[in-house]
C-alpha positions as a printed NumPy array, in Angstrom:
array([[252.207, 189.323,  25.917],
       [255.814, 188.54 ,  26.681],
       [256.977, 191.631,  24.812],
       [254.726, 193.89 ,  26.888],
       [255.674, 192.056,  30.074],
       [259.386, 192.581,  29.443],
       [259.166, 196.142,  28.128],
       [256.883, 197.46 ,  30.884],
       [257.904, 195.071,  33.689],
       [254.301, 193.981,  34.244],
       [252.742, 190.598,  35.086],
       [250.988, 188.407,  32.536],
       [247.455, 189.396,  33.551],
       [248.246, 193.117,  33.181],
       [249.804, 192.544,  29.738],
       [246.683, 190.68 ,  28.621],
       [244.443, 193.424,  30.024],
       [246.37 , 196.051,  28.05 ],
       [246.032, 194.017,  24.849],
       [242.329, 193.474,  25.49 ],
       [241.626, 197.136,  26.295],
       [243.496, 198.322,  23.203],
       [241.563, 195.818,  21.108],
       [238.192, 196.975,  22.435],
       [238.977, 200.702,  22.419],
       [240.157, 200.605,  18.805],
       [237.651, 198.058,  17.469],
       [240.414, 195.627,  16.488],
       [240.551, 191.893,  16.948],
       [242.827, 190.85 ,  19.807],
       [244.852, 188.787,  17.33 ],
       [245.519, 191.895,  15.205],
       [246.721, 193.863,  18.234],
       [249.004, 191.001,  19.271],
       [250.514, 190.849,  15.774],
       [251.157, 194.608,  15.832],
       [252.878, 194.321,  19.202],
       [255.044, 191.543,  17.778],
       [256.023, 193.7  ,  14.804],
       [256.535, 197.004,  16.647],
       [257.528, 195.87 ,  20.127],
       [254.802, 197.937,  21.79 ],
       [251.116, 198.729,  21.527],
       [250.238, 200.874,  18.52 ],
       [250.231, 204.538,  19.464],
       [252.594, 204.256,  22.43 ],
       [255.664, 205.287,  20.458],
       [253.88 , 208.296,  18.997],
       [252.639, 209.446,  22.411],
       [256.052, 209.143,  24.032],
       [257.62 , 211.126,  21.182],
       [255.047, 213.9  ,  21.652],
       [255.739, 214.048,  25.382],
       [259.477, 214.349,  24.765],
       [259.04 , 217.593,  22.798]])
């Protein structure tokens, strides 16, 4: 959660809500989403979306 909190300047409860929503929307365990955030520095899919918007 700390990575999301720092990157998006959001409080702890919002970071957890984002992890939880991503987990539920993508049928992934919360633990798996947290590991992906730790590896990538953001929620899966966020980098791809921001790259598409930049085009």
